[in-house]
Each structure stands twice: as structure tokens, then as C-alpha cells.
Backbone as a ProteinNet text record, in pm:
[ID]
protein_1_A
[PRIMARY]
MIEPTTQITAVLAGTNIVSTVRESPCWRYNRPLQSDFSKVHLFDAKTERRLSAGWKKGSEPSSLPRPVN
[TERTIARY]
11245.6	11139.3	11186.4	11151.8	11184.1	11076.2	11115.8	11020.2	10975	10851	10800.9	10881.6	10961	11037.9	11178.5	11213.2	11346.2	11365.4	11475.9	11504.1	11626.9	11621	11731	11770.3	11898.5	11948.3	12014	11976.5	12028	12044.3	12114.2	12126.9	12053.4	11956.5	11876.5	11887.4	11947.2	11967.3	12036.3	12136.8	12213.1	12147.9	12031.6	11960.3	11964	12004.8	12002.2	11858.2	11817.2	11682.7	11691.1	11596.7	11581	11445.9	11444.9	11321.6	11288.2	11160.9	11117.1	11067.6	11082.4	11040.6	10914	10815.3	10691.8	10657.5	10591.2	10542.2	10392.1	10326.7	10181.8	10151.5	10095.4	10066	9950.5	9948.8	9837.1	9727.3	9605.6	9492	9402.6	9352.5	9254.6	9157.8	9031.4	8927.6	8945.6	8982.9	9002.1	9108.9	9201	9312.9	9442	9543.9	9670.7	9737.6	9789.3	9866.7	10012.6	10091.4	10234.6	10288.5	10375.5	10431.6	10494	10466	10528.5	10593.7	10614.4	10676.4	10601.6	10468.4	10391.3	10418.5	10436.1	10476.5	10561.9	10668.3	10753.6	10770.1	10751.9	10761.4	10855.5	10917.5	10995.1	10910.7	10908.5	10836.4	10933.3	10914.5	10993.5	10959.7	11059.9	11036.6	10974.1	10995.7	10939.7	10801.6	10784	10657.3	10560.9	10608.6	10528.9	10490.5	10554.4	10527.5	10596.7	10526.6	10585.5	10690	10807	10917.5	10936.4	10876	10897.3	10764.5	10769.6	10649.5	10629.8	10734.3	10725	10732.5	10713.2	10714.6	10627.3	10587.2	10505.3	10593.5	10551.1	10628.2	10655.3	10778	10816.1	10876.3	10859.9	10916.8	11014.5	11074.3	11169.5	11291.5	11352.7	11477.6	11579.7	11653.8	11746.7	11860.2	11884.4	11992.9	11955.3	11827.8	11784.7	11775.8	11814.6	11803.3	11657.5	11627.2	11491	11475.8	11357	11336.6	11342	11391.1	11399.2	11274.1	11206.2	11082.4	11112.8
12369.2	12274.9	12134.3	12037.1	11898.4	11845	11798.5	11744.5	11605.6	11566	11433.7	11318.7	11344.7	11238.4	11224.8	11305.6	11298	11161.8	11094.6	10965.7	10976.5	10908	10904.6	10758.9	10729.9	10595.8	10599.6	10506.7	10506.8	10363.2	10349.4	10220.9	10232.8	10145.3	10146.9	10010.2	10004.9	9879.6	9774.6	9820	9728.3	9692.8	9749.1	9721	9843.2	9823.6	9933.3	9960	10085.2	10121.1	10239.8	10246.8	10362.4	10421.5	10548.7	10614.2	10728.4	10757.6	10876.9	10977.1	11103.4	11209.6	11272.3	11289.2	11355.6	11457.3	11561	11655.6	11666.3	11696.6	11713.5	11861.4	11901	12043.5	12087.5	12213.9	12269.4	12307.2	12283.5	12315.4	12417	12510.4	12605.5	12635.2	12628	12653.4	12563	12437.4	12336.4	12373.6	12461	12496.4	12478.9	12419.9	12405.2	12540.4	12560	12680.3	12654.1	12757.7	12739.8	12645	12558.7	12459.1	12524.8	12468.8	12521.6	12411	12295.5	12182.9	12149.4	12153.6	12122.9	11981	11889.1	11753.7	11697.5	11633	11567.1	11423	11330	11188.5	11118.4	11011.3	10922.2	10798.7	10756	10635.7	10538.5	10409.1	10307.1	10313.8	10328.4	10347.3	10224.4	10106.3	9984.5	9951.2	9957.6	9914.3	10028.7	10152.9	10272.5	10281.8	10202.2	10208.1	10329.5	10400.5	10518.9	10476.5	10539.8	10505.7	10606.6	10723.5	10826.8	10881.5	10939.5	10999.2	11141.7	11200.5	11339	11436.1	11563.1	11664.7	11779.7	11858	11974.9	12097.6	12195.4	12318	12378.4	12419.1	12477.5	12376.7	12247.2	12146	12056.2	12109.2	12032.3	11999.8	11884.9	11856.1	11964.8	12007	12118.4	12084.9	11956.5	11918.8	11935.8	11957.3	11972.6	12119.5	12153.1	12293.5	12333.8	12454.3	12504.6	12561.2	12545.3	12601.6	12753.7	12811.6	12956.7	13005.9	13101.8	13154.2	13266.6
7920.6	7948.7	7911.4	7991.2	7961	7868	7752.7	7656.4	7700.5	7667.6	7706.3	7648.3	7545.6	7483	7540	7638.7	7698.5	7764.1	7733.6	7795	7883.8	7996.1	8091.7	8110.6	8097.4	8124.3	8261.6	8347.6	8484.6	8533.9	8645.7	8712.6	8845	8866.7	8988.4	9053.1	9170.5	9243.7	9156.4	9080.8	8997.5	8865.3	8835.5	8711.5	8621.5	8497.1	8400.9	8359.4	8365.9	8322.7	8227.9	8138	8051.3	8086	8122.4	8164.8	8071.6	8062.6	7991.5	8094.1	8065.1	8156.5	8101.7	8187.5	8148.5	8255.2	8216	8315.1	8301.3	8411.4	8411.8	8395.1	8280.5	8262.6	8351.5	8386.4	8461.5	8362.2	8400.5	8313.4	8382.7	8306.8	8358.2	8244.3	8273.7	8172.8	8050.9	8075.9	7971.3	7869.2	7906.9	7819.5	7897.8	7835.4	7908.1	7928.4	8047.5	8077	8044.3	8048.2	8027.5	8134.1	8093.7	8183.5	8306.5	8423.9	8545	8627.4	8566.1	8635.7	8764.6	8759.3	8879.5	8927.4	8834.9	8872.3	8759.8	8795.7	8697.6	8742.8	8651.1	8684.2	8588	8634.7	8549.1	8521.4	8396.3	8356.4	8292	8319.9	8252.4	8103.9	8019.6	7876.2	7810.2	7865.9	7805.3	7859	7990.3	8050.6	8076.8	8065.8	8095.8	8243.7	8330.1	8473.6	8533.5	8621.2	8683.6	8785.8	8779	8867.9	8979.8	8968.3	9069.2	9117.9	9237	9294.4	9247.1	9188.9	9143.1	9259.4	9230.7	9335	9292.2	9389.4	9361.4	9354.5	9277.4	9262	9399.1	9421.9	9549.6	9645.4	9615.5	9704.2	9629	9521.9	9444.1	9529.4	9505	9575.1	9544.3	9643.5	9625.1	9529.3	9504.7	9414.6	9267.8	9238.6	9100.1	9063.1	8941.3	8900.2	8884.5	8923.3	8907	8766.4	8706.3	8572.9	8576.2	8469.1	8458	8388.8	8450.5	8390.1	8295.6
[MASK]
+++++++++++++++++++++++++++++++++++++++++++++++++++++++++++++++++++++

């Protein structure tokens, strides 16, 4: 599982950025379920602005490893 505190340093259009990774947990009956990577987003670590659109489970880019259940 990717922890919410995971930071990624990358270069985007010639600009160095540091991003944090967060996932949106699934909720049912007001209780969080086990993480299923339903959506994963990158956020700018300084401004907290979202940098990615994320993806839904089953439509992950093929270049990314799928989580092991």
C-alpha cells in the first residue's frame, strides 16, 4: 500500500516538483474498507494542489504495477 506520506520528486516541464501520494479509501456504512486503490492522486507537497486526475480501479495505466491483494 502507498502511504499518504510517500513523496515523489520529479521534473515536470523542466520544473522540479515534490509530490505527495494519497489514495481515496472506499467507505461503506461509514467505515473505511481495506484499501483498493480506487483512486490515487499526486499532490504538490508545498501548495497541496492536485497534480493528477487519478484513475479508477481496473483502468490503471498498464505501465504501473498493480497492487497485490
